[in-house]
N, C-alpha and C positions, 0 to 999 in steps of 0.2 A: 685858492683861489681854482685850481684848475678843477677840483670838485662842483665848484661851483657853477663852473662852467659847464662841466658835462652834464648836471643834469639841469638845464637849462638848455642844450643841446637837444638829450634825451627827451624833452617833456616838448619841446618844437618838436622833435622827431614824432613824439606820437601824437601829439594834436593832428598832426599834417596826414597822421596815417587814418587817425578814424574819421577827420572831418571828408576827405575825399576816397569815397566806397571805390572806386577805380583802380588807387595808390593800395588801398591796404588789399583788394583782388591779387592785385599785380604782386607786390609782395609775399604773401600768400603763396603764390605760386612757386615760386623763386623758393621759399623755406622748405616747402614740399616733393621738389623736384628732384626725383630719384637720380641717381647720379652725380651730382653734385657735389664737388667740394670746397672748402667756404669761402676762398677765392671764388671761385665761378657763383655762387650765392650771392657774395658781395656785391659782383659784377650785373646780373640779373638785377638786383636789389638797387643799383647806380641805375641801369638802364630804365627801372620802371621811376625813379628822381626825377632820370634827363626827362624821360616822356612825359611826367607830369608837368614840370615848369614849363616844357615849349607847351603844351596846353592851356596853358594859363596863362601865359602872354597872348598866343592868339584870342582866346578870350579877351584878355584886357583890350588887345588890340582893335576887335570885332562891335567890342560896345561905345570904343572910343571913337569909332568909326561910323556906329549906329547913331549916337548920339548926338545931340545939337542942331536934330532935320532943318531944314528951313523951307518957307513956304514958296521960295523965288523959284523961275522955271530952271533946269538944269543947266546948266553952260560949258561949253565946249569941254573947255576945264573939270566942271561936276562928272562928262561924263567921260574924257579920261582916267578919270580918277577913279569911276565906278569899274570901268572894264580894268585895269589895273588892280583893285579889288579882289573880282573874278578871278585875275589870274594869278591871284597870291592866292586866295584859298585853295580852285586847284590846286597849286603846288602844295599847299599845307594839306591836303586829300592824296596826292602824293605819298608824303613826307610819314603821311597816320596811318601805323601798323593795321589799324584795324580796317579800313577801307579798301576793297577791291571791286575793281570795277571789270568789263568785258575783256579790256586787253588780259589780265592775269589769268584769264581760263585757256586751256590750249582744248582744239580738237580731235580729241581721241580716234571716234568714228564717225564718217558720217556715211548717210546713204541716203537713197531718195523719199524714205518715210522718217527722216528725222536725223541725228548728230547727239552724241554724246559729248561734255566737255567738263575738262578737270583742275579744280584750280591749283593752282604753283603751292609748292610747298610753303607751309607759312612759313617756315626756318628763311626759305628765299625772300620774306619781305621785310624779315625783323628777326633779331635776337630775342626779341622780348617774349615772341610766339615758340619758344622752345619747349614750352610747356603742355603743347600740342602737337609735337614737329608726325609726330606719329600717324596723326589724323588729316582725311584728304574731304574736301567737299567736291561732290561731281553733279553734274545735272544732265537728263534726258530730256530731251527736248523732241518734241514730236510733232510733227503736222496730220493735222484732225482729216477723219475721215467721214464722206459722203454717205 
């Protein structure tokens, strides 16, 4: 009984990992992260599962809200619903560990000629990004010369 359940769970796990390349990549990073003990690796993989599950729910919700379009003019309640969906979309982007906006960048140096901006540490955004913790992204923005 428990062997069958274990095999079933394992096959569902493998199928879901192979169907979603993002989940596969996340799990691969967890497995190959140096310095992780088995508990940290397990937590990392659980984080991958949680993120993918949330992403699938968001996609399902988005498909449901996009489906069933109407040819009737948008009513006030339709506008309110549209605004609510936009708000939820922005909120989901805020929760997406792979999405960065201007507010996530810090201006380190600013002169008349331009500025240098540095992205916050990846791990400040999410523990899912521990594999690239030692990397940073910066932009040098310069003003054109005449």
